[in-house]
C-alpha positions as CSV (number, residue, x, y, z in Angstrom):
1,M,0.0,0.0,0.0
2,P,1.3,3.5,-0.8
3,S,2.8,5.3,2.2
4,Y,0.6,8.3,1.8
5,I,-2.5,6.2,2.7
6,V,-1.2,5.9,6.3
7,A,-1.1,9.7,6.6
8,Y,-4.9,9.9,6.6
9,P,-5.6,8.8,10.1
10,L,-2.5,10.7,11.3
11,L,-3.8,13.9,9.9
12,L,-7.2,13.4,11.5
13,G,-5.4,12.7,14.8
14,L,-3.2,15.8,14.5
15,A,-6.2,18.0,13.7
16,A,-8.1,16.7,16.8
17,A,-5.0,17.1,19.0
18,L,-4.5,20.7,17.9
19,L,-8.0,21.7,19.0
20,P,-7.8,24.1,22.1
21,D,-10.8,22.3,23.8
22,G,-9.9,19.0,25.3
23,V,-13.4,17.5,25.1
24,A,-13.7,18.4,21.5
25,G,-10.3,17.0,20.8
26,R,-11.2,13.7,22.4
27,R,-14.3,13.4,20.4
28,G,-12.5,14.4,17.2
29,L,-10.1,11.5,17.8
30,A,-12.9,9.1,17.3
31,G,-12.7,9.8,13.6
32,A,-9.0,9.1,13.5
33,V,-9.5,5.7,15.3
34,L,-12.2,4.8,12.7
35,A,-9.9,5.9,9.9
36,A,-7.2,3.7,11.3
37,L,-9.6,0.7,11.2
38,A,-10.5,1.5,7.5
39,V,-6.9,1.9,6.4
40,A,-5.8,-1.2,8.2
41,S,-8.6,-3.3,6.7
42,L,-7.5,-2.1,3.2
43,E,-3.9,-3.1,4.0
44,V,-4.9,-6.6,5.3
45,V,-7.4,-7.5,2.6
46,G,-6.2,-5.5,-0.4
47,G,-2.5,-5.0,0.1
48,D,-0.9,-3.4,-2.9
49,D,-4.1,-4.2,-4.8
50,W,-6.3,-2.0,-2.6
51,R,-7.6,0.0,-5.6
52,S,-8.6,-3.1,-7.6
53,A,-12.2,-4.1,-8.3
54,S,-11.1,-7.7,-7.7
55,L,-12.1,-7.3,-4.1
56,P,-15.8,-7.8,-3.2
57,P,-17.8,-4.7,-4.2
58,G,-19.6,-4.8,-0.9
59,Y,-16.4,-4.8,1.0
60,L,-15.0,-1.9,-1.0
61,A,-18.2,0.1,-0.6
62,T,-18.2,-0.4,3.2
63,T,-14.5,0.5,3.4
64,A,-15.1,3.7,1.4
65,A,-18.0,4.6,3.7
66,L,-15.8,4.1,6.7
67,L,-13.1,6.3,5.2
68,L,-15.6,9.1,4.6
69,F,-17.5,8.7,7.8
70,A,-14.3,8.9,9.8
71,L,-13.8,12.4,8.4
72,C,-17.4,13.3,9.3
73,L,-16.8,12.1,12.9
74,T,-13.8,14.2,13.3
75,V,-15.5,17.3,12.0
76,A,-18.6,16.7,14.2
77,G,-16.4,16.0,17.2
78,G,-14.7,19.4,17.0
79,G,-17.9,21.3,16.4
80,S,-17.6,25.0,16.5
81,V,-14.1,24.8,18.1
82,W,-12.5,24.4,14.7
83,R,-12.8,28.2,14.1
84,R,-10.5,28.8,17.1
85,S,-7.6,26.9,15.7
86,P,-6.4,27.7,12.2
87,L,-3.7,25.0,12.4
88,A,-6.2,22.4,13.3
89,M,-8.4,23.4,10.4
90,L,-5.3,23.2,8.1
91,A,-4.6,19.6,9.2
92,L,-8.3,18.8,8.9
93,G,-8.4,20.2,5.3
94,A,-5.3,18.2,4.4
95,G,-7.0,15.1,5.8
96,G,-10.2,15.8,3.9
97,L,-8.3,16.1,0.6
98,L,-6.5,12.9,1.3
99,A,-9.7,11.1,2.2
100,L,-11.1,12.0,-1.2
101,V,-7.9,10.8,-3.0
102,I,-8.1,7.5,-1.2
103,A,-11.9,7.0,-1.2
104,L,-12.8,7.9,-4.8
105,P,-11.2,4.9,-6.5
106,V,-12.6,2.7,-3.8
107,V,-16.1,4.2,-4.4
108,V,-15.8,3.6,-8.1
109,A,-14.7,0.0,-7.6
110,G,-17.4,-0.7,-5.0
111,G,-20.2,1.3,-6.7
112,V,-21.6,4.7,-5.8
113,G,-24.9,3.3,-4.8
114,R,-23.5,0.7,-2.5
115,T,-21.3,3.3,-0.9
116,L,-24.2,5.6,-0.2
117,V,-26.2,2.8,1.3
118,A,-23.3,1.7,3.5
119,L,-22.6,5.3,4.5
120,G,-26.3,5.8,5.5
121,A,-26.3,2.5,7.4
122,I,-23.2,3.4,9.3
123,A,-24.4,6.9,10.1
124,G,-27.8,5.5,11.2
125,A,-26.3,2.9,13.4
126,T,-24.0,5.4,15.0
127,V,-27.0,7.8,15.8
128,L,-29.0,4.9,17.2
129,M,-26.1,3.7,19.4
130,R,-25.6,7.3,20.7
131,L,-29.3,7.6,21.5
132,A,-29.5,4.2,23.2
133,A,-26.4,5.0,25.2
134,R,-27.7,8.3,26.3
135,R,-31.2,7.0,27.1
136,F,-30.3,3.6,28.7
137,G,-26.6,3.3,29.3
138,R,-25.0,6.5,30.5
139,G,-26.7,6.8,33.9
140,R,-26.2,3.1,34.7
141,V,-22.5,3.3,33.7
142,D,-22.0,6.4,35.8
143,R,-23.6,4.7,38.8
144,I,-21.4,1.6,38.4
145,D,-18.4,3.9,38.2
146,A,-19.4,5.9,41.3
147,W,-20.1,2.7,43.2
148,L,-16.7,1.2,42.4
149,R,-15.0,4.5,43.4
150,R,-16.9,4.6,46.7
151,R,-15.6,1.1,47.6
152,E,-12.1,2.1,46.7
153,Q,-12.2,5.3,48.6
154,S,-13.7,3.7,51.7
155,A,-10.9,1.1,51.6
156,H,-8.3,3.9,51.4
157,P,-9.6,7.3,52.4
158,S,-6.1,8.7,52.2
159,F,-6.2,8.1,48.4
160,T,-9.2,10.4,47.7
161,A,-6.7,13.2,47.0
162,P,-3.6,13.0,44.8
163,R,-0.3,12.8,46.5
164,P,2.9,14.6,45.3
165,A,5.7,12.5,43.8
166,P,8.1,11.1,46.4
167,A,11.3,13.0,47.0
168,S,13.1,10.8,49.4
169,R,16.1,8.8,48.2
170,R,14.7,5.3,49.0
171,P,11.6,5.5,46.8
172,L,13.5,7.1,44.0
173,G,16.2,4.4,44.2
174,L,13.5,1.7,44.0
175,L,11.9,3.5,41.1
176,A,15.2,3.6,39.2
177,A,15.8,-0.1,39.8
178,H,12.3,-1.0,38.7
179,L,12.7,1.0,35.4
180,A,16.2,-0.4,34.8
181,L,15.0,-4.0,35.2
182,T,12.1,-3.3,32.9
183,I,14.6,-2.2,30.2
184,I,16.7,-5.3,30.9
185,A,13.7,-7.6,30.5
186,L,13.0,-6.1,27.1
187,S,16.6,-6.5,25.9
188,V,17.9,-9.8,27.3
189,A,18.3,-12.8,25.0
190,H,17.8,-15.7,27.5
191,L,14.8,-17.1,29.2
192,H,16.2,-17.2,32.7
193,L,17.4,-13.6,32.4
194,L,14.0,-12.5,31.1
195,L,12.0,-14.2,33.9
196,G,14.4,-13.2,36.6
197,A,14.3,-9.5,35.5
198,V,10.5,-9.5,35.3
199,L,10.2,-11.1,38.8
200,L,12.7,-8.7,40.4
201,A,11.1,-5.7,38.6
202,A,7.7,-6.7,39.9
203,I,8.9,-7.1,43.5
204,I,10.8,-3.9,43.5
205,G,7.9,-2.1,41.8
206,W,5.6,-3.4,44.6
207,A,8.0,-2.2,47.2
208,F,8.2,1.2,45.5
209,E,4.4,1.6,45.6
210,R,4.3,0.6,49.3
211,E,7.1,3.0,50.2
212,A,6.0,6.0,48.1
213,R,2.2,5.8,48.1
214,G,1.2,3.3,50.8
215,G,-0.1,-0.2,50.2
216,G,-3.5,-1.7,50.2
217,R,-5.0,-4.3,52.5
218,R,-4.4,-7.1,50.1
219,A,-1.7,-7.6,47.5
220,V,-3.8,-9.9,45.4
221,G,-2.6,-8.9,42.0
222,F,1.0,-9.0,43.1
223,G,0.6,-12.5,44.6
224,V,-1.1,-13.9,41.5
225,S,1.6,-12.5,39.2
226,V,4.5,-13.8,41.2
227,S,3.0,-17.2,41.8
228,A,2.0,-17.8,38.1
229,L,5.4,-16.4,36.9
230,I,7.3,-18.9,39.1
231,I,5.2,-21.8,37.8
232,V,5.7,-20.8,34.2
233,W,9.5,-20.4,34.9
234,W,9.7,-23.9,36.4
235,L,7.6,-25.5,33.7
236,L,9.6,-24.0,30.8
237,A,12.9,-24.8,32.3
238,S,12.1,-28.3,33.4
239,V,10.6,-29.5,30.2
240,A,13.4,-27.9,28.1
241,G,15.9,-30.2,29.8
242,D,19.4,-29.6,28.2
243,T,18.0,-27.5,25.3
244,P,19.5,-24.0,25.2
245,L,17.1,-21.4,26.4
246,G,18.3,-18.5,24.4
247,F,15.6,-16.9,22.4
248,A,17.2,-17.8,19.1
249,A,16.9,-21.5,20.0
250,L,13.7,-21.3,22.0
251,P,11.4,-22.1,19.1
252,D,13.2,-25.5,18.8
253,A,12.7,-26.4,22.4
254,P,10.7,-29.6,23.1
255,Y,7.5,-27.9,24.0
256,S,4.6,-30.0,22.6
257,N,1.3,-28.5,21.6
258,S,-0.5,-29.9,24.6
259,F,2.3,-28.4,26.9
260,Q,1.8,-25.0,25.2
261,L,-2.0,-25.2,25.7
262,L,-1.4,-25.7,29.4
263,V,1.3,-23.1,29.9
264,T,-0.3,-20.3,27.9
265,P,-3.2,-19.6,30.3
266,I,-0.7,-19.6,33.2
267,L,1.5,-17.1,31.4
268,L,-1.5,-14.9,30.9
269,L,-2.4,-15.2,34.6
270,A,1.1,-14.0,35.3
271,A,0.9,-11.1,32.9
272,W,-2.7,-10.0,33.5
273,P,-2.3,-8.3,36.9
274,L,0.9,-6.7,35.7
275,L,-1.0,-5.2,32.8
276,H,-3.6,-3.6,35.2
277,L,-6.5,-5.1,33.3
278,A,-9.8,-5.8,35.0
279,P,-10.3,-7.0,37.6
280,F,-6.7,-6.0,38.6
281,Q,-7.0,-2.3,37.6
282,T,-5.8,-1.3,41.1
283,A,-3.0,-3.8,41.5
284,R,0.4,-2.1,42.0
285,Q,3.7,-3.6,41.0
286,G,5.3,-0.3,39.9
287,P,4.6,2.3,37.2
288,A,6.2,0.2,34.5
289,A,4.3,-3.0,35.5
290,P,2.2,-3.0,32.3
291,V,5.3,-3.0,30.2
292,L,6.6,-6.0,32.2
293,G,3.4,-7.9,31.4
294,A,3.5,-6.9,27.8
295,V,7.2,-8.0,27.5
296,L,6.3,-11.4,28.9
297,L,3.7,-12.0,26.2
298,F,5.8,-10.4,23.5
299,R,9.0,-12.4,24.2
300,L,7.4,-15.8,25.0
301,G,4.3,-15.9,22.9
302,P,5.8,-16.1,19.4
303,T,8.8,-18.1,20.5
304,A,8.0,-20.8,23.1
305,L,4.2,-20.8,23.1
306,S,3.0,-19.8,19.7
307,S,0.7,-22.9,19.3
308,G,-0.9,-22.2,22.6
309,V,-1.5,-18.6,21.9
310,V,-3.1,-19.4,18.5
311,H,-5.3,-22.0,20.2
312,W,-6.5,-19.5,22.9
313,Q,-6.7,-16.4,20.7
314,P,-10.5,-16.3,20.5
315,A,-10.9,-16.5,24.3
316,L,-8.0,-14.1,24.9
317,F,-9.4,-11.5,22.5
318,L,-12.8,-11.8,24.3
319,L,-11.2,-11.2,27.6
320,L,-9.4,-8.1,26.2
321,V,-12.7,-6.7,24.9
322,L,-14.2,-7.2,28.4
323,A,-11.2,-5.5,29.9
324,A,-11.6,-2.6,27.4
325,V,-15.2,-2.2,28.3
326,A,-14.3,-2.1,32.0
327,A,-11.7,0.6,31.2
328,V,-14.4,2.7,29.5
329,V,-16.6,2.3,32.6
330,R,-13.7,3.5,34.8
331,R,-12.8,6.3,32.3
332,N,-9.3,4.9,32.2
333,D,-7.6,5.7,28.9
334,A,-4.3,4.1,29.9
335,T,-5.9,0.7,30.5
336,L,-7.8,0.9,27.2
337,L,-4.5,1.6,25.3
338,T,-2.9,-1.3,27.2
339,A,-5.8,-3.6,26.0
340,F,-5.2,-2.6,22.4
341,G,-1.5,-3.2,22.8
342,V,-1.9,-6.6,24.2
343,G,-4.3,-7.4,21.3
344,G,-1.5,-6.6,18.9
345,I,1.0,-8.7,20.8
346,L,-1.3,-11.7,20.9
347,S,-2.0,-11.5,17.2
348,L,1.6,-12.8,16.9
349,A,2.2,-10.6,13.9
350,P,5.8,-9.2,14.3
351,T,5.0,-5.6,13.4
352,A,1.8,-5.6,15.4
353,G,3.8,-7.0,18.4
354,W,6.2,-4.1,18.4
355,T,3.5,-1.4,17.9
356,G,1.4,-3.1,20.6
357,L,4.3,-3.0,23.0
358,G,4.6,0.7,22.0
359,L,1.0,1.3,22.9
360,V,1.6,-0.2,26.3
361,V,4.6,2.0,26.9
362,L,2.5,5.0,25.8
363,A,-0.2,4.0,28.2
364,C,2.3,4.0,31.0
365,V,3.5,7.5,30.0
366,L,-0.1,8.7,30.0
367,A,-0.8,7.2,33.4
368,G,2.4,8.7,34.8
369,A,1.6,12.1,33.3
370,G,-1.8,11.9,34.9
371,R,-0.3,11.3,38.3
372,I,2.1,14.2,37.9
373,T,-0.4,16.7,36.6
374,A,-2.9,15.7,39.4
375,T,-0.4,17.2,41.9
376,G,-0.8,20.6,40.3
377,Y,2.3,20.5,38.1
378,R,1.9,22.4,34.8
379,L,3.6,21.3,31.6
380,S,6.2,23.5,30.0
381,G,6.0,24.6,26.4
382,V,8.0,21.5,25.3
383,G,5.8,19.3,27.5
384,Q,2.7,20.8,25.9
385,L,4.1,20.1,22.4
386,L,4.9,16.5,23.3
387,A,1.4,16.1,24.8
388,T,-0.1,17.3,21.5
389,L,1.9,14.7,19.6
390,V,0.9,11.8,21.9
391,P,-2.5,11.3,20.2
392,V,-0.8,11.3,16.8
393,A,1.8,8.7,18.0
394,G,-1.1,6.6,19.5
395,V,-3.0,6.6,16.1
396,A,0.2,5.7,14.3
397,L,0.9,2.8,16.6
398,L,-2.8,1.8,16.5
399,L,-2.8,1.5,12.7
400,S,-0.2,-1.3,12.6
401,T,-1.6,-2.9,15.7
402,L,-5.1,-3.1,14.1
403,E,-3.5,-4.7,11.0
404,G,-2.2,-7.5,13.1
405,M,-5.5,-7.9,15.0
406,L,-7.6,-7.9,11.9
407,G,-5.4,-10.7,10.5
408,V,-6.7,-13.1,13.3
409,E,-9.9,-11.7,14.8
410,V,-12.0,-9.4,12.6
411,V,-15.1,-9.1,14.7
412,Y,-13.2,-8.5,18.0
413,S,-11.0,-5.9,16.3
414,A,-14.1,-4.0,15.1
415,V,-15.6,-4.2,18.6
416,F,-12.3,-2.8,20.0
417,V,-12.7,0.2,17.8
418,L,-16.3,0.7,18.8
419,V,-15.2,0.6,22.5
420,A,-12.5,3.1,21.9
421,M,-14.9,5.5,20.2
422,L,-17.2,5.1,23.2
423,A,-14.3,5.9,25.5
424,L,-13.4,9.0,23.6
425,S,-16.9,10.4,24.2
426,R,-16.3,10.2,28.0
427,Q,-14.0,12.3,30.1
428,P,-11.1,10.4,31.8
429,S,-11.2,10.2,35.5
430,A,-8.7,12.3,37.5
431,I,-8.4,9.5,40.2
432,S,-8.5,6.4,38.0
433,E,-4.7,5.8,38.4
434,L,-4.5,6.3,42.2
435,P,-3.2,3.3,44.1
436,V,-6.0,1.6,46.0
437,A,-7.4,-1.7,47.4
438,D,-5.2,-4.4,45.9
439,G,-1.9,-2.8,46.7
């Protein structure tokens, strides 16, 4: 596919990010997410032949409708705020022109009539979903969110207000060791070094959270992660026998399909609390814990347990969708990004694995930035520029991630996008990343 196609969702993301109103910018990003889905689907199904009428006309018409409707969503999300930002309008205009360049040949190949019908159906379904959510869903979701927060705050009344970042040497030393071990886990080339680094990083991260912010009554997530990780470590090492456990030789280790089917759920159980996915949103093993969980899946999934991951993919994607829905209920953008990233990693597509890992790193950056700004810290000019580019980077990473996800689970990938669009219509919570009950 020509490289300029990829610029379309990026331009929409940039236009939304440049809007001076944060709510309008979030809603405008919904169009960029939908555009990423449309472009990724063209790449997966059409490849270099994306203009060709050899693809099913209905598919081409639907894709063209998605491309055009994504532009409409971004325009509608910004509303009257567009007039207050000439740069945003310039990026939007460039995105609109590119949308026409991409969509017109697809419309011709799929048929104008089919495209109009698909566009009307998509717009009608969107309106109906919005009305249904406003009429039946929003109040219930807000009540569930408020109930969960009351439980968390009653368990830890001291966490109802943000705390400043720790200044003492001990927490900062623990934080530095936690981050250093996370980098080591990503870069080492041996199974024992990887699992040892992840285990130590999780323990030190848990100690940092206890020292810097106080701990919860129960360290459930930490206990589940550590226990499952030790079991996985023992199983992989004992079955391998004398086989070298370097990652270059790991695909040739004597791990049968039945063994992989057994170990894959245990590996997921080790990674899930680290990723802070429901029901472990409040588990605390350090600020880089989601990266540790993603690294476990990224390094072991395609090498030692590929058959097991492929077998469990439908169930794993369903769990990720449920975790994404829980993130929307809790107004937690970082957790939603993490769920997307894990989907890319579990697709086992090499590029999607890297971009999925990038989304998890970006989620950690967003969560950390939310903690810092909650203390009253204001970003400098450079910080504000970087904050503007974060949505664009997220859309860029999401594009390749969706390509990998669409290659294995089309329906769940589309549902992921719908969940993300719902999340963008809601404001994130200021206290969603505070450490609470699990510790």
